[in-house]
C-alpha positions in Angstrom: 44.7 100.5 7.0 43.2 99.8 10.4 39.9 98.7 8.7 41.9 96.3 6.6 43.7 94.9 9.7 40.3 94.4 11.5 38.8 92.7 8.5 41.7 90.3 8.1 41.8 89.7 11.8 38.2 88.7 12.0 38.5 86.4 9.0 41.5 84.7 10.5 39.8 84.2 13.9 36.6 82.8 12.2 38.6 80.5 9.9 40.4 79.0 12.9 37.5 78.5 15.3 39.2 75.9 17.5 42.4 78.0 17.9 40.3 81.1 18.6 38.1 79.4 21.1 41.1 78.0 23.1 42.8 81.4 23.0 39.6 83.2 24.0 39.0 80.8 26.9 42.5 81.2 28.3 42.5 85.0 28.0 38.9 85.3 29.3 39.6 83.1 32.3 42.8 85.0 33.1 41.1 88.4 32.8 38.1 87.3 34.8 40.4 86.0 37.6 42.4 89.2 37.5 39.2 91.3 37.5 37.7 89.5 40.5 40.9 90.0 42.5 41.1 93.7 41.4 37.5 94.2 42.8 38.6 92.6 46.0 41.7 94.8 46.3 39.8 97.9 45.4 37.3 97.2 48.1 39.9 96.5 50.7 41.8 99.7 49.9 38.5 101.8 49.9 37.7 101.3 53.6 36.8 104.5 55.4 37.7 106.8 52.5 34.1 108.0 52.0 34.2 110.1 55.2 34.3 113.8 54.6 37.4 114.3 56.8 39.1 111.0 56.1 42.4 112.6 55.2 42.7 114.4 58.6 41.2 111.8 61.1 43.5 109.7 63.2 42.7 107.1 65.9 44.9 106.8 69.0 46.3 103.3 69.7 48.0 101.9 72.8 51.0 99.5 73.0 51.5 98.4 76.6 54.1 96.0 78.2 53.5 95.4 81.9 53.7 92.6 84.3 55.2 90.2 81.7 52.4 90.7 79.2 52.2 92.7 75.9 49.0 94.3 74.9 48.1 96.2 71.7 44.9 98.1 72.1 42.7 100.2 69.8 41.5 101.9 73.0 42.8 104.6 75.3 42.1 106.1 78.7 38.7 107.9 79.1 40.2 111.4 79.9 42.9 111.4 77.2 40.8 112.7 74.4 39.3 115.7 76.2 42.6 116.6 77.8 44.4 116.5 74.4 42.0 118.7 72.6 42.2 121.3 75.4 46.0 121.2 75.5 47.2 121.1 71.9 45.9 123.5 69.2 47.0 121.2 66.4 43.9 119.0 67.3 40.8 120.6 65.9 38.3 118.2 67.4 38.1 114.9 69.4 35.5 112.2 69.7 35.3 109.0 71.8 33.4 105.8 71.3 32.6 103.2 74.0 31.6 99.9 72.3 28.7 98.2 74.1 27.6 95.8 71.3 25.3 94.0 71.1 22.4 95.7 72.9 18.8 94.8 73.3 16.1 97.1 71.9 12.3 96.5 72.3 10.0 96.6 69.3 6.6 96.1 70.9 7.0 92.8 72.8 9.9 91.7 70.7 13.5 92.1 71.9 16.1 92.6 69.2 19.9 92.7 69.4 21.5 95.6 67.6 25.0 96.9 67.2 25.3 99.9 69.6 27.9 102.3 70.9 28.1 105.3 73.1 29.6 108.3 71.3 30.6 111.9 72.0 28.4 114.6 70.3 31.4 115.6 68.2 31.8 112.2 66.4 29.9 113.1 63.3 31.8 116.4 62.9 35.1 114.7 63.4 34.4 112.1 60.7 32.7 114.6 58.4 29.5 112.4 58.3 26.3 114.5 57.8 23.0 113.4 59.2 20.0 112.7 57.0 17.8 114.2 59.7 18.7 116.2 62.7 21.4 118.6 63.8 24.9 117.1 63.5 26.4 119.4 66.2 23.6 118.9 68.8 22.3 115.4 68.1 24.1 113.7 71.0 24.7 116.6 73.5 21.8 115.7 75.9 21.4 112.7 78.1 18.8 110.2 76.8 19.4 111.1 73.2 20.2 108.6 70.5 21.1 108.7 66.8 20.2 105.7 64.6 20.8 104.7 61.0 18.1 105.0 58.3 17.8 101.2 58.3 17.0 101.3 62.1 14.5 104.1 61.6 12.5 102.2 59.0 12.8 99.0 61.0 11.4 100.4 64.3 9.3 103.3 63.1 8.5 102.6 59.5 9.8 106.0 58.3 13.1 107.5 57.4 12.8 110.6 59.6 12.4 109.2 63.1 13.6 112.3 64.9 11.5 113.0 68.0 10.4 109.4 68.4 11.2 107.2 71.5 13.3 104.0 71.5 12.9 101.6 74.4 16.3 100.1 75.4 16.8 97.3 77.9 13.1 97.3 78.7 13.5 100.1 81.2 14.9 103.3 79.5 13.4 105.4 76.7 15.8 107.3 74.4 14.7 110.1 72.2 15.8 109.9 68.5 17.6 113.2 67.8 19.2 112.2 64.4 19.2 109.7 61.6 22.4 108.7 59.9 22.8 107.2 56.4 23.4 103.5 56.5 27.1 102.7 56.8 28.5 101.0 53.7 30.3 97.7 54.0 33.7 99.4 53.6 33.6 101.1 56.9 35.3 99.9 60.1 32.5 101.7 62.1 29.3 99.7 61.5 27.1 100.4 64.5 23.4 101.2 64.0 22.7 102.8 67.3 24.6 105.7 68.9 23.8 106.8 72.4 25.0 110.0 74.0 28.3 109.6 75.8 26.8 111.6 78.7 24.7 108.5 79.6 27.8 106.2 80.0 28.6 105.9 83.7 32.4 106.6 83.7 32.6 109.1 80.8 33.9 111.8 83.1 36.4 109.5 85.0 39.9 110.7 85.5 41.4 107.2 85.4 44.5 107.3 83.2 45.5 103.7 83.9 42.6 101.9 82.1 42.1 101.7 78.3 38.5 101.3 77.3 37.6 104.1 74.9 38.3 104.5 71.2 39.6 108.0 70.6 39.6 109.8 67.3 41.3 113.1 66.5 40.6 115.6 63.7 43.9 117.4 63.1 44.0 120.9 61.7 45.3 121.2 58.1 49.1 121.0 58.0 49.4 119.5 61.5 52.1 116.9 61.8 50.8 113.5 63.1 54.3 112.6 64.3 54.5 115.8 66.4 51.0 115.3 67.8 51.9 111.7 68.7 54.9 112.9 70.6 52.8 115.4 72.5 50.2 112.8 73.4 52.8 110.6 75.0 54.0 113.6 77.0 50.5 114.3 78.1 50.0 110.7 79.2 53.1 110.7 81.3 52.1 114.0 82.9 48.7 112.8 84.1 49.2 109.0 84.4 52.5 109.3 86.3 51.0 110.5 89.6 48.3 107.8 89.4 50.9 105.1 88.8 53.0 106.3 91.7 49.9 106.2 94.0 48.7 102.9 92.8 51.9 101.0 92.2 54.3 102.9 94.3 56.6 103.5 91.3 57.4 106.3 88.9 57.4 105.9 85.2 61.2 105.8 85.3 61.1 102.9 87.8 58.5 101.1 85.6 60.7 101.5 82.5 63.8 100.2 84.3 61.8 97.0 85.1 61.1 96.5 81.4 57.6 98.0 81.3 56.4 100.5 78.8 53.4 102.4 77.5 53.4 104.1 74.1 50.5 105.7 72.2 50.5 106.1 68.5 48.3 107.6 65.8 46.9 105.6 62.9 45.2 107.2 60.0 41.5 106.5 59.7 42.0 105.0 56.2 44.7 102.7 57.5 42.7 101.1 60.3 41.1 98.3 58.2 44.4 96.9 56.7 47.1 98.0 59.2 45.6 97.7 62.7 44.2 94.4 63.9 44.3 95.2 67.6 42.3 94.2 70.6 39.0 96.0 71.0 38.6 96.8 67.3 35.0 97.9 66.3 34.9 95.2 63.6 37.1 92.5 62.2 39.9 94.0 60.2 41.5 92.9 56.9 45.2 92.5 56.3 47.5 94.4 53.9 49.4 91.1 53.7 46.5 89.5 51.9 46.1 92.5 49.6 49.7 92.0 48.5 49.2 88.2 48.1 46.1 88.5 46.0 47.6 91.3 43.9 50.6 89.0 43.2 48.2 86.1 42.3 46.3 88.4 39.9 49.5 89.4 38.2 50.6 85.7 38.0 47.4 84.6 36.4 47.4 87.5 33.9 51.0 86.7 32.9 50.2 83.0 32.6 47.2 83.8 30.4 49.5 86.0 28.2 52.1 83.3 28.0 49.3 80.8 27.0 48.4 83.2 24.2 52.0 83.4 23.0 52.5 79.7 23.0 49.3 79.0 21.1 50.1 81.7 18.5 53.6 80.3 18.1 52.2 76.8 17.8 50.3 77.9 14.7 53.3 79.6 13.1 53.6 76.9 10.5 50.1 77.5 9.3 50.8 81.2 8.8 54.3 81.0 7.6 53.3 80.9 4.0 50.9 83.8 4.5 53.8 85.8 5.8 56.1 84.8 2.9 53.5 85.7 0.3 52.8 89.0 2.0 56.5 89.9 2.0 57.0 88.9 -1.6 54.0 91.2 -2.5 55.7 94.1 -0.7 54.5 94.1 2.9 56.9 95.6 5.4 57.7 93.9 8.7 55.9 96.8 10.5 52.7 96.1 8.5 52.8 92.5 9.5 53.5 93.4 13.1 50.5 95.7 13.0 48.3 93.0 11.5 49.2 90.5 14.2 49.0 93.0 17.0 45.5 94.0 15.8 44.4 90.3 15.9 45.9 90.0 19.4 44.2 93.2 20.7 40.9 92.3 19.1 41.0 88.9 20.7 41.9 90.5 24.0 39.0 92.9 23.8 36.6 90.0 23.0 38.1 88.0 25.9 37.6 91.1 28.2 33.9 91.2 27.2 33.6 87.5 28.0 35.5 88.0 31.3 33.0 90.6 32.5 30.2 88.1 31.8 32.1 85.4 33.7 32.7 87.8 36.6 29.0 88.6 36.8 28.3 84.8 37.0 31.1 84.2 39.5 30.5 87.2 41.8 28.0 85.5 44.1 30.3 82.5 44.7 33.3 84.7 45.1 31.5 87.0 47.6 30.6 83.9 49.6 34.2 82.7 49.6 35.7 86.1 50.4 32.9 87.3 52.7 32.4 90.4 50.5 29.5 92.2 48.9 31.1 93.1 45.6 29.0 94.1 42.6 29.6 95.0 38.9 28.7 98.5 40.0 32.4 98.9 40.6 32.8 99.1 36.8 31.0 102.4 37.0 33.8 104.0 39.1 35.6 106.6 37.1 38.8 104.7 37.2 37.7 101.1 37.0 36.3 101.1 33.4 39.4 102.8 31.9 41.5 100.4 33.9 39.6 97.5 32.4 40.1 98.8 28.9 43.7 99.5 29.6 44.3 96.1 31.0 42.7 94.6 27.9 44.9 96.6 25.6 48.0 95.9 27.7 47.2 92.2 27.6 46.7 92.3 23.9 50.0 94.0 23.3 51.9 91.9 25.9 50.4 88.6 24.6 50.7 89.5 20.9 54.1 91.2 20.8 56.2 88.0 20.8 54.1 86.2 18.2 54.0 89.3 16.0 57.7 89.9 16.0 58.3 86.1 15.7 56.0 85.6 12.7 57.0 88.9 10.9 60.7 87.8 11.1 60.3 84.8 8.8 62.4 85.0 5.6 60.1 84.7 2.5 62.4 82.4 0.5 62.8 80.0 3.4 59.2 79.8 4.4 57.9 79.3 0.8 60.2 76.3 0.6 58.7 75.0 3.9 61.7 75.8 6.1 60.2 77.4 9.2 63.3 77.3 11.3 64.8 80.3 9.5 62.8 82.5 11.8 63.6 83.8 15.3 65.7 81.5 17.5 63.3 81.5 20.4 63.5 78.1 22.0 65.0 79.5 25.2 62.4 82.2 25.5 59.5 79.7 25.0 61.1 77.4 27.6 61.4 80.3 30.0 57.7 81.1 29.6 56.8 77.5 30.4 59.0 77.6 33.5 57.4 80.7 34.7 53.9 79.3 34.2 54.5 76.3 36.3 56.7 78.2 38.8 53.6 80.2 39.6 51.3 77.2 39.6 53.6 75.1 42.0 54.0 78.2 44.3 50.2 78.6 44.6 49.7 74.9 45.2 52.3 74.9 47.9 50.7 77.9 49.6 47.3 76.3 49.5 48.5 73.0 51.0 50.3 74.8 53.9 47.2 77.0 54.7 44.9 74.0 54.7 47.3 71.9 56.8 47.5 74.8 59.4 43.8 75.1 59.5 43.3 71.4 60.0 45.9 71.5 62.8 43.9 74.3 64.5 40.7 72.3 64.2 42.3 69.1 65.7 44.6 70.6 68.3 43.7 70.0 71.9 43.1 73.5 73.2 42.6 72.7 76.9 38.8 72.8 76.9 36.1 70.6 75.3 34.2 72.8 72.7 32.1 69.9 71.4 28.4 69.8 72.3 28.4 73.1 74.2 25.7 75.6 73.3 25.9 79.3 74.1 22.8 81.4 74.8 23.7 85.1 74.8 22.2 88.1 76.7 21.2 86.4 79.9 21.5 88.8 82.9 20.5 89.1 86.5 17.7 87.1 88.2 16.2 85.7 85.0 19.6 84.2 84.2 19.8 82.5 87.6 16.3 81.0 87.2 17.1 80.0 83.6 20.2 78.1 84.8 18.2 76.3 87.5 15.5 75.2 85.1 17.8 74.2 82.3 19.9 72.1 84.7 16.8 69.9 85.3 16.5 68.9 81.6 17.8 65.3 81.3 19.8 66.0 78.1 21.8 68.8 79.8 24.9 67.6 81.6 25.9 70.9 83.2 25.1 74.6 82.9 27.2 77.8 83.6 26.4 81.5 83.5 29.0 84.1 82.7 30.2 86.4 80.0 33.8 85.1 80.0 34.3 82.2 77.5 37.3 80.6 75.7 35.9 81.9 72.4 35.4 85.6 71.4 33.5 87.2 74.4 34.3 89.4 77.4 37.9 90.0 78.4 39.3 91.9 81.4 43.0 92.5 82.4 44.0 93.2 86.0 47.3 93.6 87.8 48.3 91.3 90.7 51.3 91.0 93.0 52.8 87.9 94.6 52.5 87.2 98.4 50.7 90.5 98.9 53.8 92.6 98.0 53.1 95.8 96.1 56.2 95.7 94.0 56.0 96.9 90.4 59.0 94.7 89.4 57.1 91.6 90.4 53.7 92.7 89.1 51.8 90.3 86.9 49.1 91.5 84.4 46.7 88.8 83.6 43.2 88.0 82.5 40.7 88.0 85.4 37.5 86.2 84.8 34.4 85.9 86.9 32.8 82.4 86.8 30.4 80.3 88.7 30.8 76.9 90.4 29.9 74.9 87.3 32.1 76.7 84.8 35.1 74.3 84.7 32.9 71.2 84.4 30.8 72.7 81.6 33.8 73.8 79.7 35.6 70.5 80.1 38.7 72.1 81.7 41.1 70.1 83.8 42.3 71.0 87.3 45.9 70.0 87.8 45.8 70.5 91.5 43.6 71.9 94.2 39.8 72.3 93.8 37.2 74.3 92.0 34.8 76.9 93.6 32.1 75.6 95.9 28.9 77.4 96.8 29.1 76.2 100.4 32.5 77.7 101.0 32.1 81.3 102.2 35.9 81.9 101.9 35.8 81.3 98.1 34.8 84.9 97.7 38.5 85.7 98.3 39.8 82.7 96.4 41.4 82.5 93.0 42.2 79.7 90.5 45.3 80.2 88.3 46.3 78.7 85.0 49.8 77.2 84.5 51.1 80.4 82.8 50.1 82.5 85.8 51.8 80.0 88.2 55.0 80.4 86.2 54.9 84.2 86.2 54.3 84.2 90.0 57.1 81.6 90.4 54.9 79.6 92.8 56.6 76.3 93.9 53.5 75.1 95.7 50.7 77.2 94.3 47.7 75.8 96.2 47.5 77.7 99.5 49.7 80.5 98.3 48.5 84.1 98.4 48.5 86.9 95.8 47.2 90.4 96.0 45.0 92.5 93.7 44.5 96.3 93.6 40.9 96.8 94.9 40.9 100.6 94.7 43.0 102.2 92.0 42.7 105.7 93.5 44.1 104.8 96.9 46.2 101.8 95.9 44.5 99.6 98.5 44.9 95.9 97.9 43.1 92.7 98.8 44.6 89.3 99.5 43.5 86.3 97.5 44.1 82.6 98.3 45.0 80.2 95.4 42.7 77.2 95.7 43.5 75.5 92.4 45.5 75.3 89.2 43.8 74.7 85.9 45.6 73.3 82.8 46.5 76.0 80.2 43.8 76.5 77.6 43.8 78.6 74.5 41.3 81.4 75.3 42.7 83.6 72.5 43.6 82.6 68.9 46.3 80.1 68.3 48.2 83.0 66.9 49.0 83.9 70.6 50.8 82.1 73.3 48.6 81.1 76.3 48.8 84.1 78.7 48.3 84.2 82.4 44.7 83.9 83.6 42.8 83.8 86.9 39.3 82.7 87.8 37.3 84.5 90.5 33.9 83.5 91.8 31.4 85.9 90.3 28.7 87.4 92.6 26.0 88.1 89.9 25.7 85.7 87.0 25.4 87.6 83.7 26.4 87.7 80.1 25.8 84.3 78.6 24.5 80.9 79.6 26.4 77.9 78.4 25.1 74.3 78.4 26.9 71.0 77.8 24.5 68.6 76.1 24.6 64.9 76.1 25.6 63.3 72.7 22.8 61.8 70.7 20.1 63.9 72.4 21.0 67.3 71.0 17.9 68.1 68.8 15.4 66.9 71.4 17.3 68.7 74.2 17.4 71.9 72.2 13.6 71.8 71.8 13.2 71.6 75.6 15.7 74.4 76.1 13.7 76.5 73.7 10.5 76.0 75.6 12.1 77.1 78.8 13.8 80.1 77.1 10.5 81.3 75.6 8.8 81.1 79.0 11.5 82.9 81.0 12.8 85.2 78.3 9.5 86.3 76.5 10.1 88.3 73.3 13.8 87.7 73.3 14.8 85.6 70.3 16.1 82.1 70.9 19.5 82.1 69.1 21.7 79.2 70.3 25.2 79.1 69.1 27.5 76.1 69.3 30.9 76.8 70.8 32.8 74.8 68.1 31.3 77.1 65.5 32.4 80.2 67.5 35.9 78.7 67.8 36.0 78.1 64.0 34.9 81.6 63.4 38.2 82.9 64.8 39.9 81.4 61.8 37.3 82.1 59.2 39.5 84.6 57.5 42.2 82.0 57.0 39.6 79.4 55.8 38.4 81.9 53.2 41.9 82.7 52.1 42.7 79.0 51.8 39.6 78.3 49.6 40.3 81.4 47.4 43.9 80.3 47.1 42.9 76.8 46.0 40.4 78.2 43.4 43.0 80.5 41.8 45.7 77.9 42.0 43.6 75.5 40.0 42.7 78.3 37.6 46.4 79.1 37.1 47.3 75.5 36.4 44.4 75.1 33.9 45.5 78.2 32.0 49.1 77.0 32.2 48.1 73.7 30.7 46.4 75.5 27.8 49.8 77.2 27.1 51.6 73.8 27.4 49.1 72.3 25.0 50.0 75.0 22.5 53.8 74.5 23.0 53.5 70.7 22.7 51.6 71.2 19.5 54.3 73.6 18.2 57.0 71.1 19.1 55.2 68.2 17.5 54.7 70.3 14.4 58.4 71.3 14.2 59.5 67.6 14.6 56.9 66.0 12.3 59.6 64.7 9.8 61.9 63.6 12.7 59.0 61.6 14.1 58.3 60.1 10.7 61.9 59.0 10.3 62.0 57.5 13.8 58.8 55.5 13.1 60.3 54.2 9.8 63.4 53.1 11.7 61.2 51.2 14.2 60.4 53.6 17.1 57.2 52.7 19.0 54.6 55.2 20.0 55.7 54.9 23.6 59.3 55.8 22.7 58.2 58.8 20.7 55.9 59.9 23.5 58.8 59.8 26.0 61.0 61.7 23.5 58.5 64.5 23.2 57.6 64.6 26.9 61.1 64.6 28.5 61.9 68.2 27.6 58.7 69.5 29.0 59.1 67.4 32.1 62.5 68.9 32.6 61.0 72.4 32.4 58.3 71.6 34.9 60.9 70.1 37.3 63.0 73.3 37.0 59.9 75.4 37.7 59.2 73.3 40.8 62.7 73.6 42.1 62.6 77.4 41.7 59.1 77.6 43.3 60.1 75.5 46.4 62.3 78.0 48.2 60.0 81.0 47.4 57.0 79.0 48.6 58.8 78.0 51.8 59.8 81.6 52.5 56.3 82.9 51.9 54.6 80.3 54.0 57.2 80.3 56.8 56.5 84.1 57.1 52.8 83.5 57.2 53.1 80.7 59.8 55.1 83.1 62.0 51.8 84.7 62.8 50.7 81.6 64.8 52.2 80.7 68.1 51.0 77.2 67.5 51.8 76.0 64.0 52.7 73.1 61.8 56.0 72.6 60.0 56.4 72.7 56.2 56.9 69.0 55.6 58.8 67.4 52.7 55.6 65.9 51.3 54.2 69.3 50.5 57.0 69.9 48.1 56.4 66.4 46.6 52.7 66.8 46.2 52.9 70.3 44.6 55.7 69.2 42.2 54.1 65.8 41.3 50.7 67.4 40.8 52.1 70.0 38.4 54.2 67.4 36.6 51.3 64.9 36.3 49.0 67.5 34.9 51.7 68.7 32.5 52.4 65.2 31.2 48.8 64.5 30.7 48.4 67.6 28.7 51.5 66.9 26.6 50.4 63.3 26.1 47.3 64.2 24.1 49.4 66.1 21.5 52.3 63.6 21.6 50.2 60.6 20.9 48.5 62.4 18.1 51.8 63.2 16.5 53.2 59.8 17.1 50.2 58.2 15.5 50.5 60.0 12.1 51.4 57.8 9.1 55.1 58.4 8.4 54.3 58.4 4.7 52.3 61.7 5.1 55.1 63.2 7.2 57.9 62.4 4.7 56.1 62.7 1.3 57.8 66.1 0.5 61.3 64.8 1.1 
């Protein structure tokens, strides 16, 4: 029986090549889109699951509210990990990481930036990550030891086993390679290539509980409760940090909490870090579970739209197969036999479409990887669960798409259909209309989301952020005396307007929080936590920042070593009526609580030094003693290429062996929102795909309707109706369905995008024209699709339509 079904199915598909091609195209595009998104979702969900102890490893996070500022860190105090593992038996092991990326390593005379961290010797045992070469337990126990990845071993030494070899770091210190790690896969939040022993980091034995700088990982014993361990860790923190807070701030934890301050530590599973964290001081940019949900919904939408497209096309051909059904029933075929026949055709078509979809995915993967910033390959199909999933989704699609046409066609009454009366079958007008509404509901929703995302991104690019990021070039890794000489020589180049040296920039760079008090009063209720940046005398001019009052730092003013410049947010928090000339205090020694008085010499206009997702926080500028970190240059317009050539010549002379890698500040600024830009582009691509597939379904339904109303159209033409009138007659029902779909999609689209926009402190509104554009776009495309079938039906000679009457 199955062999007969397959044979007839293949014959039907071959006989109706155009129908089969359209159906295959719709299903293949839908399945390919679904498969691409499935690969994306699988990759996002797979992060950090390859570690041997992934199910028992947790990282400690910090949520701090103090001095009017909220901070959410992935880092904790330096002594917290060691104290916890000694105090609580539920914690089997602990490991800390101090991020110091990037670092400069010498390869002969060449200086190369690498991703580097300092790590406890227990890190690899905590993660369950074996070394390719070396002893896991001893690799980082001694000062001067380093573990590198296999990629680094081959890069610097030309061999995989580089143990025992020496690595020159910073041009002054040699580290001995004591272990080689396998290269980290892309689906790891930890992607460093160089691991130095924590014993080499200066403050690794510090007992400071009031500073959060170390990522701390715990390996819990089997059966240990993360909730209970989390409670114990907060108790531990209060026990040791309390006396230090009392000594430094003159207040107990109870006093601090009464003033609205709080410190809470929480555990996050290693496998949840990538999608559920997104905190300050993360080791790498994280994803978002929100986007996983969004893309999963898009995949489902597109797959359902493709199935609806199949149903509508199959239904549109019902008149061609009605007589076949009638003849089969007269010859004794049961409804279940006919259902089996039609489902076989549907599943066969779906399996063929699935094969084409895999080929389309292979062709589209490079482009998709570029859009989504991924490194996906068809190797995912080799996973034990992906291939069965693919076959399952093909069968599911075939059954879902073919069930309605199968039951619809098999329900025809043989006497009626042999007389040419097709309407005796299933009354399914409402169902078909509902399917069209759903198709365009999904399409309008996706178009709305795309428009809002692009409008927000354009707002970000055009917003005045308080500094001028155009024509500013950043040169990283400039430290000490060479940086000072570099600044002096670069300032002499005619195309350079100004130059500043310092690691604190209004794009991703160094950050430092400190606590200050107004008028020299050490009162925890009036404490202000704010960013404290060291800059030089040319910083404000180079960055294009505006002083609202007072002055900037001057090299000839010795008193500026105890001066400070505040931004508007800091002035508000300190409640300074006349800020210039006022005094504030900073804690100069955390152990003794000793303070130093600072004089406010200027107020700078607020600028967005963090993402536009955040409000502008309080910030202070101090005059830095030793220039270090980065050198930034403001270049004159129209002379940039020639100026950069001169800058490169100076760089190569003063920084021999160090690669010249200028980076424009506007590019660094745009990089903050690269994730949203990628999401917007992917959204647009899949929205257009959804609309295209929906139009294929609409094409089928309009063909079905024209076929059902052939005689009505013939009569209307005999009675004098024009082609335009008939076109309007056939189009108005579909137009109504698209309008209903748009009206249903508008509120859901508004809810989804309003929720997404809440993640930005500075955001656009959802204007009325977004609804209009999304609705009119869907309506226009639908009417153009319908018009092709309607004009064809209206152009038929009425004699041919009515000859059997």
